[in-house]
C-alpha positions in Angstrom: -55.0 -21.8 49.7 -52.5 -19.1 48.6 -48.9 -18.4 49.4 -47.9 -14.7 49.2 -45.4 -13.4 46.7 -42.5 -15.4 45.4 -41.7 -17.1 48.7 -43.4 -20.2 47.5 -40.9 -20.6 44.7 -38.1 -21.3 47.2 -40.2 -24.0 48.8 -41.0 -25.6 45.5 -37.3 -25.6 44.4 -36.2 -27.1 47.7 -39.1 -29.6 47.5 -38.2 -30.7 44.0 -34.6 -31.2 45.1 -35.7 -33.3 48.0 -37.8 -35.4 45.6 -34.8 -35.8 43.4 -32.6 -36.8 46.3 -35.1 -39.5 47.2 -35.0 -41.0 43.8 -32.3 -43.3 45.1 -34.7 -44.5 47.9 -35.0 -48.3 48.4 -37.4 -50.2 46.1 -41.0 -50.0 47.3 -40.7 -46.4 48.5 -43.1 -44.2 46.5 -41.5 -41.2 44.7 -43.8 -38.5 43.3 -43.7 -37.7 39.6 -42.7 -34.0 39.4 -43.2 -31.6 36.5 -42.7 -27.8 36.4 -42.8 -25.0 33.9 -42.0 -21.3 33.6 -43.4 -19.2 30.7 -42.8 -15.6 29.7 -44.9 -13.9 27.1 -45.1 -10.5 25.3 -48.2 -9.0 23.7 -48.5 -5.9 21.4 -51.8 -4.7 19.9 -52.9 -1.9 17.6 -55.9 0.2 18.3 -57.3 -1.6 21.4 -56.0 -3.0 24.7 -56.5 -6.8 24.8 -56.2 -9.0 27.8 -53.8 -6.5 29.4 -52.8 -2.9 28.6 -51.1 -4.0 25.4 -51.1 -1.0 23.0 -47.6 -0.1 24.1 -46.5 -3.7 24.5 -46.7 -5.7 27.7 -44.8 -8.5 29.4 -47.7 -9.2 31.8 -48.1 -12.7 30.4 -46.1 -14.8 32.9 -46.9 -18.3 34.2 -45.0 -20.5 36.6 -46.1 -23.8 38.2 -45.1 -27.1 39.6 -47.2 -30.3 39.9 -46.8 -33.6 41.7 -48.5 -36.8 41.0 -48.1 -40.1 42.8 -49.5 -43.6 42.0 -50.2 -45.0 45.5 -51.6 -48.3 44.3 -52.6 -49.8 41.0 -56.0 -48.0 41.3 -55.3 -45.0 43.6 -53.5 -41.9 42.3 -53.0 -38.4 43.9 -52.0 -35.1 42.3 -51.7 -31.4 42.9 -50.4 -28.3 41.1 -49.2 -24.9 42.5 -49.6 -22.1 39.9 -49.1 -18.4 39.6 -49.6 -16.1 36.7 -50.3 -12.6 35.4 -52.5 -10.8 34.6 -55.3 -12.6 36.4 -53.6 -12.3 39.8 -54.0 -8.5 39.5 -50.3 -7.6 39.6 -49.0 -10.0 42.1 -47.7 -13.6 41.7 -49.6 -15.1 44.6 -49.6 -18.9 44.2 -52.6 -21.1 44.5 -53.5 -24.7 44.3 -54.6 -24.8 40.6 -55.9 -28.3 40.9 -55.6 -31.2 43.3 -57.3 -34.6 43.4 -57.7 -38.1 44.7 -58.3 -40.5 41.8 -59.6 -44.1 42.3 -60.0 -46.1 39.1 -62.0 -49.2 39.9 -62.0 -50.5 36.3 -61.6 -49.1 32.8 -65.2 -48.1 32.6 -65.6 -46.6 36.0 -63.4 -44.2 38.0 -63.9 -41.6 40.7 -62.1 -38.3 41.4 -62.5 -35.8 44.3 -60.9 -32.5 45.0 -60.3 -29.5 42.6 -60.5 -31.2 39.2 -60.1 -29.8 35.8 -63.3 -29.2 33.9 -63.7 -31.5 30.8 -65.2 -28.7 28.7 -64.6 -29.0 24.9 -61.5 -30.6 23.5 -58.8 -28.5 25.1 -59.9 -26.9 28.3 -57.8 -29.3 30.3 -54.6 -28.1 28.6 -55.4 -24.4 28.9 -52.6 -24.1 31.4 -50.1 -26.4 29.5 -48.4 -24.4 26.9 -46.2 -27.3 25.7 -49.3 -29.4 24.9 -50.7 -27.2 22.1 -49.5 -25.1 19.2 -51.3 -21.7 19.7 -50.3 -19.2 22.4 -53.9 -18.3 22.8 -56.5 -21.0 22.3 -59.5 -19.7 20.3 -60.9 -17.1 22.7 -64.5 -17.7 21.6 -64.5 -21.1 23.4 -61.5 -20.7 25.9 -61.4 -17.1 27.0 -58.4 -16.1 29.1 -60.6 -13.7 31.1 -62.8 -16.6 32.2 -60.0 -18.9 33.2 -60.9 -18.9 36.9 -64.5 -19.9 36.0 -63.7 -22.5 33.4 -60.5 -24.3 34.4 -61.5 -26.4 37.4 -64.2 -27.1 39.9 -64.1 -28.2 43.5 -66.2 -31.3 44.0 -66.4 -34.9 42.6 -66.3 -36.6 39.2 -67.0 -40.0 37.8 -65.4 -41.1 34.5 -64.7 -44.1 32.4 -64.0 -45.5 29.0 -66.3 -48.0 27.3 -64.8 -50.1 24.4 -67.2 -50.7 21.6 -66.5 -53.8 19.5 -65.6 -52.6 15.9 -66.9 -49.1 16.7 -64.1 -47.5 18.7 -64.7 -46.3 22.3 -66.7 -43.9 24.4 -65.0 -41.7 26.9 -67.3 -40.1 29.5 -67.0 -37.7 32.4 -69.7 -36.4 34.8 -69.0 -33.9 37.5 -70.6 -31.7 40.1 -69.4 -29.2 42.7 -68.7 -25.4 43.0 -66.1 -22.7 42.1 -64.6 -20.5 44.7 -64.1 -17.0 43.3 -62.2 -14.0 44.6 -64.0 -10.7 44.7 -62.5 -8.1 42.4 -63.8 -4.6 41.9 -63.0 -2.1 39.2 -61.8 1.3 40.6 -64.4 4.0 40.1 -67.2 1.5 39.4 -70.6 2.5 40.8 -71.2 -1.2 41.7 -69.1 -2.8 44.3 -69.1 -6.6 44.6 -69.5 -7.6 48.3 -69.9 -11.3 47.9 -69.6 -13.8 45.0 -70.3 -17.5 45.1 -71.3 -20.5 43.0 -74.1 -22.5 44.7 -73.8 -25.3 42.1 -72.0 -26.4 39.0 -72.8 -29.7 37.2 -71.8 -31.0 33.8 -70.4 -33.7 31.6 -68.6 -34.6 28.4 -69.0 -37.5 26.1 -66.4 -38.2 23.4 -66.6 -40.9 20.8 -63.2 -42.2 19.6 -64.0 -43.6 16.2 -62.4 -46.6 14.6 -60.7 -44.2 12.2 -57.3 -43.4 13.7 -57.1 -39.9 15.2 -60.8 -39.0 14.7 -62.9 -38.2 17.7 -66.2 -36.3 18.2 -68.5 -35.4 21.0 -70.2 -32.8 23.2 -69.9 -31.0 26.5 -72.7 -29.5 28.7 -72.2 -27.5 31.8 -74.7 -25.6 34.0 -74.0 -23.3 36.9 -75.3 -20.4 38.9 -73.4 -17.3 40.2 -74.8 -15.5 43.1 -73.5 -11.9 43.8 -74.2 -9.4 46.5 -73.7 -5.9 45.1 -73.6 -2.5 46.7 -74.8 0.5 44.8 -74.5 3.5 47.0 -76.5 2.5 50.1 -78.6 -0.1 48.1 -77.8 -3.8 48.5 -78.6 -5.8 45.4 -78.8 -9.6 45.2 -78.1 -10.9 41.7 -78.5 -14.5 40.4 -76.9 -15.5 37.1 -77.8 -19.0 36.0 -75.8 -20.1 32.9 -75.7 -23.2 30.6 -72.8 -23.8 28.3 -72.9 -26.3 25.5 -70.2 -27.2 22.9 -70.0 -29.7 20.0 -66.5 -30.9 19.1 -64.7 -32.8 16.4 -61.0 -33.5 16.0 -58.9 -35.4 13.4 -55.3 -35.9 14.5 -53.5 -38.6 12.5 -49.7 -38.5 13.1 -48.4 -35.0 12.4 -51.7 -33.3 11.3 -54.3 -31.7 13.5 -57.7 -30.5 12.3 -60.3 -29.4 14.8 -63.6 -27.5 15.0 -65.9 -26.6 17.8 -69.3 -24.9 17.9 -70.8 -23.5 21.1 -73.8 -21.7 22.6 -73.9 -20.1 26.0 -77.2 -19.3 27.7 -76.9 -16.7 30.4 -79.8 -15.2 32.5 -80.0 -12.6 35.2 -82.4 -12.1 38.1 -82.1 -9.3 40.7 -83.6 -8.4 44.0 -85.0 -5.8 44.4 -86.4 -6.4 40.9 -86.0 -4.0 38.1 -82.4 -2.9 38.9 -81.1 -5.3 36.3 -83.0 -6.4 33.2 -84.2 -10.0 33.7 -83.4 -11.4 30.3 -81.7 -14.5 28.8 -78.9 -13.9 26.4 -77.7 -16.5 24.0 -74.1 -16.2 22.6 -72.8 -18.1 19.6 -69.2 -19.2 19.4 -67.0 -21.4 17.3 -63.7 -21.9 15.5 -61.8 -24.1 13.0 -58.2 -24.9 13.5 -55.4 -26.7 11.7 -51.7 -27.4 12.6 -49.0 -29.6 11.1 -45.6 -30.8 12.4 -43.3 -30.0 9.5 -40.2 -31.1 11.4 -39.4 -32.2 15.0 -38.6 -28.6 15.8 -41.3 -26.7 13.8 -45.1 -26.7 14.0 -47.1 -24.0 12.1 -50.8 -23.6 12.9 -53.8 -21.4 12.2 -57.4 -20.9 13.2 -60.4 -18.8 12.5 -62.6 -18.0 15.5 -65.9 -16.1 15.8 -68.1 -14.9 18.6 -71.5 -13.2 18.8 -72.3 -12.3 22.4 -76.0 -12.0 21.6 -77.4 -13.9 18.7 -80.4 -11.6 18.5 -78.2 -8.5 18.1 -75.6 -8.9 15.4 -75.2 -5.3 14.2 -72.3 -3.0 15.1 -68.7 -3.7 15.9 -69.5 -4.4 19.6 -71.8 -7.3 18.6 -69.2 -9.6 17.1 -65.6 -10.6 17.1 -63.7 -12.4 14.2 -60.2 -13.6 14.9 -57.8 -15.0 12.2 -54.7 -16.3 13.9 -51.4 -17.9 12.7 -48.7 -19.4 15.0 -45.2 -20.7 14.6 -44.0 -23.1 17.3 -40.3 -23.8 17.6 -39.2 -26.7 19.8 -35.6 -25.8 20.6 -35.1 -29.0 22.6 -37.2 -31.4 24.7 -37.6 -28.9 27.5 -37.7 -25.5 25.8 -40.0 -24.0 23.2 -40.6 -20.6 21.6 -43.7 -19.3 19.8 -44.7 -16.4 17.6 -48.3 -15.6 16.9 -50.3 -13.0 15.0 -54.0 -12.2 15.0 -56.1 -10.1 12.7 -59.2 -9.0 14.7 -62.4 -7.6 13.5 -65.0 -6.3 16.0 -64.8 -5.3 19.6 -66.8 -8.0 21.4 -64.6 -9.7 24.0 -62.9 -6.4 24.9 -63.4 -4.6 28.2 -64.0 -0.9 28.7 -61.9 -1.0 31.9 -58.8 -1.8 29.9 -59.6 0.8 27.3 -59.9 4.0 29.4 -63.7 3.4 29.9 -64.3 4.0 26.2 -67.5 2.2 25.1 -67.0 -0.8 22.9 -68.8 0.6 19.9 -66.3 3.5 19.9 -63.1 1.3 19.9 -61.2 0.4 16.7 -63.2 -1.9 14.5 -60.2 -3.6 12.9 -56.9 -4.2 14.8 -54.1 -6.7 15.1 -52.4 -8.6 17.9 -48.8 -9.9 18.1 -47.6 -12.3 20.7 -44.3 -14.0 21.5 -43.9 -16.6 24.3 -41.2 -18.9 25.5 -41.7 -21.8 27.9 -39.2 -24.1 29.8 -40.6 -27.2 31.3 -39.7 -30.7 32.5 
């Protein structure tokens, strides 16, 4: 469900005021827990356009959202979030229900969720839309690409989850889910292929994390498989395209007190099958992705961080600048107060994998700048 333009903001503000007014309600009357955020970012790149048309600088990195959660009983919980952002909305700030769920936790080791639930993929996919919960402006794009946010953030379906305590061995946190993703059809102007229909017949996956006895150390893995079905139009020819994909990632994190050290390694297996056959090559491509990240809270108001991220879209073809991307990033996070933060971030990029020709005047990836830099600034207010 979507609400056009900024009209939804007025409704959210009035709704939050109503909730605040009801905070004086008699005991026993449930009052939703309300949180909201507004972010504005800036990006400037050398050589290549990245995420948006960024070579001349762009403020098209804006986010706004509000979420409501309510504990109905000791075991039943409800929640939803309205969210709008650029550039993924294609120039407008149409709001959508980013996630919504009904959550029933029967016991510590078994719970059930239904609705549009966040995907537990890797360590940080669930905070990909929560700027205040992380140090980097951009999470490592090899694992958490902004361009794939609509594919990877949440799924509509059901999930079971739980936490199993292991005597003297920590605990296991598991999540298993299945459902679908509803995608909007988007076509590039001038493209010879027009997308008529796009759907996801299935998506299933899970994540298992071991919280070790050592404070702050956890490790685990995530696995997700899905299929995209597309109906394309090329001139007068209708093409049915199926794209099954399997995404796997291994994760480890050590976060004792003010230190954070994390690393993830991933492989994505993507195939394509078309009808009529022969219009698209029927091959399976394996991409290799990973990163290492470190951050440290120097003071209550300052957290520096850095990471190195790499990506090879096809492990069998590693030659040429379009066959890889290396990203060395450094961030400074300033917490001005409990509800306002500011971040500065720089990236040294090598390779053009991960870029799009559409944003770069249809110049082929092998012809784009091999080495380039990215500068970002972002401020977020939240409560």
